[in-house]
N, C-alpha and C positions, 0 to 999 in steps of 0.2 A: 373841265371835269370830264373824265372818260366814262365809258359805259362798257360793261361786259356784254358780249354777244357771241352766240354760237348757234349755227343753224345748218341744216342740210336741205338742199333744193334739188329735186328731181324734175326734169323738164323735157318735154318732147321737142320743144323749139325755144324761142327766145322767151325766157321767163318774164322779163319786164313787159314785153308786149302782151303776154297772156294775162298779166295782172292789171294792165293799164285801164281796162274798161270795167273794173269792179266786178269780177266774175262771181258767180254763185258758188257757195261752199257745197261740196258734195259730201254730206255727212256719212253716207254708207261707205264711200270710197275711203274716207278718212279713217273710219273705224277699221276697215280691212287693212289699210296701210300700217296703222299702229299695231294692230294684232299680229300682222306678219313680221314686222321688224322687231317687236318686243315680245315674241311668242313665249319666251321662257318666264315671263313675269305676269303676275296677276294685275290686270289693268282695269280701272274703273273710270268711266266718264265723269268729269267734274262740272261741265257746263261750257258756255261760250266765252270767248275772249278775243284778243287780237294779237298779232305777231309783233307788235311794237315792243313787247316784252320778250326779248330773245335770249334771256338768261333765266329760265324758270328755276325754281327750287329743285333740288336733287330728286325729290319725289314726284315731280311733275314732268309731263311731256306736253308741248303745245304743237298742234299739227293742223294742217288744212290741205285738202285736195280740191283743186279747181280744174277746169278743162285744160289739160296739157301741162299742168304744173302742180307739184306737191311740195309743201314746205313743212319742216319739222324743226323744233328747238327742244333740245334735251341735253342733260349733263354729259352724255356720251360724246357729244360733238365739241365739248370744251377742251380740246387737245391742242398741243403746240404745232403739230404737223398733220395736215389732212391725210398725208400718205399713211399715217398710223391709224386711220379709221378702221375699226373692226370689219372683217369681211362681211358680216351680216348686213352692213349698211352699204355694201358695194353697189354701184349704179345698176339699177334694173330698168331704168328708162334710157332713152337715147343719150342723155347727158345729165350730169349732176354737178353740183357745186357745194363744196363744204366750206363754211366760213367760220373761223374762230378768231376772235379778237378780244383783247382785254381793254381796249381803249377806243372803240369806235361805236357809232350809233347804228342801229338796225332800221329796218323799214316797218311800216305799220300795215299789216294785212290781217284780216280776220282769220281765226283758226279755232281749233277745238282743243280741249285739254283732257288728259288722262293721267291717272296717278298710280304710283306704287305705294306700297305699305298698306294696303295694296296701292301701287303707284297710281296717281291721278293723271288724267289726260283732259285737256281743255281744247274744245274745237274752236277754231278761229275763222272769222270771215274777214274779207278785205275791208 
């Protein structure tokens, strides 16, 4: 059985190494990141969760910022070609990875959530 997954990772260095030691969620940085990337939408926090759910409903964004790495899961990243990612999500850190798959399994990391309609956002921790 496959799983839908799409996420965007911004990292200053090796993201796996940064997440390996169970880093602390930076809630303020997460709120800023979501606010900057989704500035044209009304966003409301929905509470904590984790990034094992990398295919959130269309009205939700799951995000988490940690020391050196930020991870987001949102419908905007569920595209066939990462090169088609909207310019608003272009890398602003030293490196980024866009992952979109309809038949693979994601990782489990804590994050936060925000929502549209107004869109909801959930903060996640590792």
